C-alpha positions in Angstrom: 45.4 20.4 42.4 48.8 22.0 42.9 49.8 20.6 46.3 52.5 22.5 48.1 55.0 20.4 50.0 54.2 18.9 53.4 56.0 16.6 55.7 53.5 13.7 56.2 53.8 11.0 58.7 54.5 7.5 57.4 55.6 4.1 58.7 57.7 1.6 56.8 58.9 -1.9 57.8 60.3 -4.9 56.0 63.3 -5.8 53.8 64.6 -3.0 51.7 64.3 -5.1 48.5 60.8 -6.5 49.3 57.9 -5.9 47.0 56.3 -2.6 48.2 52.8 -2.4 49.6 51.2 0.9 50.5 48.3 1.0 53.0 45.9 3.9 53.1 43.5 4.5 56.0 39.9 5.7 55.9 38.1 8.8 57.2 38.9 9.6 60.8 41.5 6.9 61.0 45.3 6.8 60.5 48.1 4.5 59.7 47.9 2.7 63.0 44.6 1.2 61.9 46.8 -1.3 60.0 48.2 -2.6 63.3 47.4 -6.2 62.3 48.7 -6.1 58.8 52.3 -5.0 59.3 53.6 -8.1 61.1 52.3 -10.8 58.7 53.1 -8.8 55.5 56.6 -8.1 56.7 57.1 -11.7 57.7 56.1 -12.7 54.2 58.9 -10.6 52.8 57.0 -7.4 51.7 58.2 -3.9 52.2 55.2 -2.4 53.9 54.4 1.4 54.0 51.4 3.2 55.5 50.8 6.9 55.4 48.7 9.4 57.4 46.8 11.4 54.8 47.2 15.1 55.1 44.7 16.3 57.8 44.7 12.9 59.6 46.8 11.0 62.2 50.2 12.7 62.9 50.3 14.5 59.5 49.8 18.3 59.3 46.3 19.6 59.5 46.4 22.9 57.6 43.2 25.0 57.6 43.8 26.5 54.2 43.6 23.3 52.2 40.5 22.1 50.3 40.4 18.5 51.2 39.3 16.1 48.4 39.8 12.7 47.0 41.9 14.2 44.2 44.2 15.8 46.8 44.7 12.6 48.6 45.4 10.8 45.3 48.0 13.3 44.4 49.6 13.0 47.9 49.7 9.2 47.8 51.0 9.2 44.2 53.7 11.7 45.1 54.7 9.6 48.1 55.1 6.5 45.9 57.2 8.5 43.4 59.4 9.8 46.2 59.9 6.3 47.8 60.6 4.9 44.3 63.3 7.4 43.6 65.4 6.1 46.5 64.4 2.4 46.4 66.9 -0.4 46.4 65.0 -2.0 43.5 63.5 1.1 41.7 61.8 -0.9 39.0 59.6 -2.7 41.4 55.9 -2.1 41.1 53.6 -1.3 44.0 50.4 -2.7 45.4 48.1 -0.1 47.0 45.5 -1.0 49.5 42.9 1.0 51.4 39.9 1.0 53.6 36.8 3.1 52.9 37.9 6.4 51.4 41.4 4.9 51.5 40.1 2.3 49.0 38.8 5.1 46.7 42.2 6.8 47.0 43.9 3.5 46.1 41.9 3.3 42.9 42.8 6.8 42.1 46.5 6.1 42.6 46.3 3.1 40.3 44.7 5.3 37.7 47.3 8.0 38.2 50.4 5.7 38.3 49.5 2.9 35.8 53.1 2.1 35.2 54.0 1.8 38.9 50.9 0.0 40.4 50.5 -3.8 39.8 47.5 -4.3 42.0 44.8 -2.8 44.3 43.2 -4.2 47.4 40.0 -2.7 48.7 38.6 -3.1 52.2 35.0 -1.9 52.0 35.6 0.8 49.5 33.7 4.1 49.9 31.6 5.5 47.1 32.9 9.0 47.7 34.8 11.1 50.2 31.6 11.3 52.3 28.4 9.4 52.1 26.7 12.4 50.5 26.5 12.8 46.7 23.7 15.0 45.3 23.4 12.9 42.2 22.8 9.8 44.3 19.8 11.1 46.3 16.3 12.0 45.2 15.6 15.6 44.5 13.4 16.0 47.6 16.3 14.9 49.9 18.8 17.4 48.5 17.6 20.3 50.6 18.2 18.2 53.7 21.6 17.3 52.5 22.4 20.9 51.8 21.2 21.9 55.3 23.4 19.2 56.9 26.5 20.1 55.0 26.2 23.9 54.9 24.5 24.6 58.3 25.1 21.8 60.7 28.7 21.5 59.5 29.1 25.2 58.8 31.0 27.8 60.8 28.1 28.5 63.2 27.2 25.0 64.3 30.1 22.9 63.1 32.3 23.3 66.1 29.7 22.0 68.6 28.9 19.1 66.2 32.6 18.1 66.1 33.0 18.4 69.9 30.0 16.0 70.4 31.2 13.7 67.7 34.8 13.2 69.0 33.9 12.2 72.5 35.1 8.8 73.7 31.5 7.8 74.4 30.3 8.7 70.9 33.2 7.0 69.1 32.8 3.9 71.1 29.1 3.9 70.5 29.6 4.3 66.7 32.0 1.3 66.7 29.8 -0.9 68.9 26.2 0.1 68.6 26.0 1.2 64.9 27.5 -2.0 63.6 30.8 -0.6 62.3 32.4 -3.6 64.1 30.1 -6.5 64.4 32.6 -8.6 66.2 33.8 -6.2 68.9 36.8 -8.2 70.2 39.2 -5.6 68.7 37.2 -2.6 69.8 39.7 -2.1 72.6 41.6 0.7 74.4 44.3 0.6 71.7 41.8 1.2 68.9 40.1 4.0 70.8 43.4 5.7 71.3 44.3 5.3 67.7 41.1 7.1 66.6 40.8 9.7 69.4 44.3 11.0 70.0 44.6 12.9 66.6 41.2 14.6 67.2 42.9 16.8 69.9 45.4 18.2 67.4 45.2 21.8 66.3 43.3 22.0 63.0 41.5 18.6 63.5 38.1 20.3 63.8 38.6 22.2 60.5 39.7 19.1 58.7 36.8 17.1 60.0 34.2 19.7 58.9 35.8 20.4 55.6 36.1 16.7 54.7 32.6 15.8 56.0 31.1 18.7 54.0 33.4 18.4 51.0 32.9 17.2 47.4 32.5 13.5 47.2 34.9 13.3 44.2 35.1 10.5 41.6 33.1 7.3 42.2 34.7 3.9 42.0 32.6 3.1 38.9 34.2 6.1 37.2 37.8 5.0 38.0 37.6 1.2 37.6 37.2 1.1 33.7 40.5 3.1 33.5 42.6 0.5 35.4 44.8 -2.2 33.8 45.8 -3.9 37.1 44.0 -6.6 39.1 41.6 -5.4 41.9 40.9 -7.5 44.9 38.0 -6.4 47.1 37.4 -7.8 50.6 34.1 -6.7 52.1 32.4 -7.2 55.5 28.8 -8.2 54.6 27.3 -6.3 57.6 28.7 -2.9 56.8 26.1 -0.2 57.6 27.9 2.5 55.7 29.1 1.0 52.5 27.1 -2.2 52.0 28.4 -4.7 49.5 25.1 -5.6 47.9 22.9 -2.4 48.0 23.1 1.3 47.9 24.4 3.5 45.1 27.9 2.0 44.9 27.7 -1.7 45.9 31.0 -3.6 45.7 29.2 -6.6 44.2 28.8 -4.7 41.0 32.4 -3.5 40.7 33.3 -6.4 38.4 31.1 -4.9 35.7 33.4 -2.0 35.4 36.8 -3.7 35.7 38.4 -6.4 33.6 40.2 -8.2 36.5 38.2 -8.0 39.6 37.8 -10.4 42.5 35.4 -10.0 45.5 35.6 -11.9 48.8 32.8 -11.3 51.3 33.5 -11.9 55.0 30.3 -12.9 56.9 29.1 -11.0 59.9 31.8 -8.3 59.6 31.5 -4.6 59.4 33.1 -1.6 57.8 36.8 -2.3 58.7 37.4 -6.0 58.0 41.2 -5.6 58.1 40.9 -4.6 61.8 37.8 -6.5 62.8 38.8 -9.8 61.2 42.5 -9.5 60.6 43.3 -13.2 60.5 40.8 -13.9 57.8 41.8 -10.8 55.8 45.6 -11.6 56.1 44.9 -15.2 55.0 43.3 -13.8 51.8 45.7 -11.0 50.9 49.0 -12.8 51.4 48.4 -15.5 48.8 46.8 -12.9 46.4 49.9 -10.7 46.7 52.2 -13.7 46.1 50.1 -14.7 43.1 50.3 -11.4 41.3 53.3 -12.2 39.3 51.8 -15.4 38.0 48.5 -13.6 37.3 50.3 -10.9 35.4 52.2 -13.4 33.2 49.0 -15.2 32.3 47.3 -12.1 31.2 50.2 -10.8 29.1 
């Protein structure tokens, strides 16, 4: 993937010399989905970055790009290299964290930048760019999958599908009624604005349809054996989309593919634990981050 240059939207807070952490959002979200992670991580001395992947949030939404996990990995890797070049402490290694497809991208970045990434945090990691992987479904289901991707999301019907999908009523229903957030305290006006506002941008429809119908890319199980850094997974146990203990890519099995893997399951929590249960998540990730240097010295 030869990615031409784009100006992407990012946010950074914290001490210039703090250990860097990059947060990567999931499908349909943006950097503001980490609204509850910035304050505590900055308070603990970290230099915290979050990016809007190309096609999402306030980043450009070009129609002529083939959106893929590999593209997002290259983008995030290039971002780290760019920030590293002007860093106050250029030798510092990064931690990359992501939710859903952002988790899969985080794994890909750790594979791409082995010398620069010292740890990965996964929040309910996705098994692919979308939930659709031909090799994961029985042969008799594949024609239905083809119909959904090529016809319902195609040029004739895709536009009306997107317009129905992006309504406030539908997005709120997905968050509340489909179990994406089991505890709905944080399903508030701020969250709805975070998710809905970018959908009005020019190009948002094309990105949505291309991503939804795109190639799933590498699976977590394909990337994990290639990593040398610790991986910490935090998973809501009531996730309807990427369940921790079943399906084709359950997080409970990731430890079989990775030499240094830790899984923490949050009860009665859905697909976005960092936003649904931020206090519990932050109480887990801060000590893990602070313990990375000790962990590294023990394994050397």
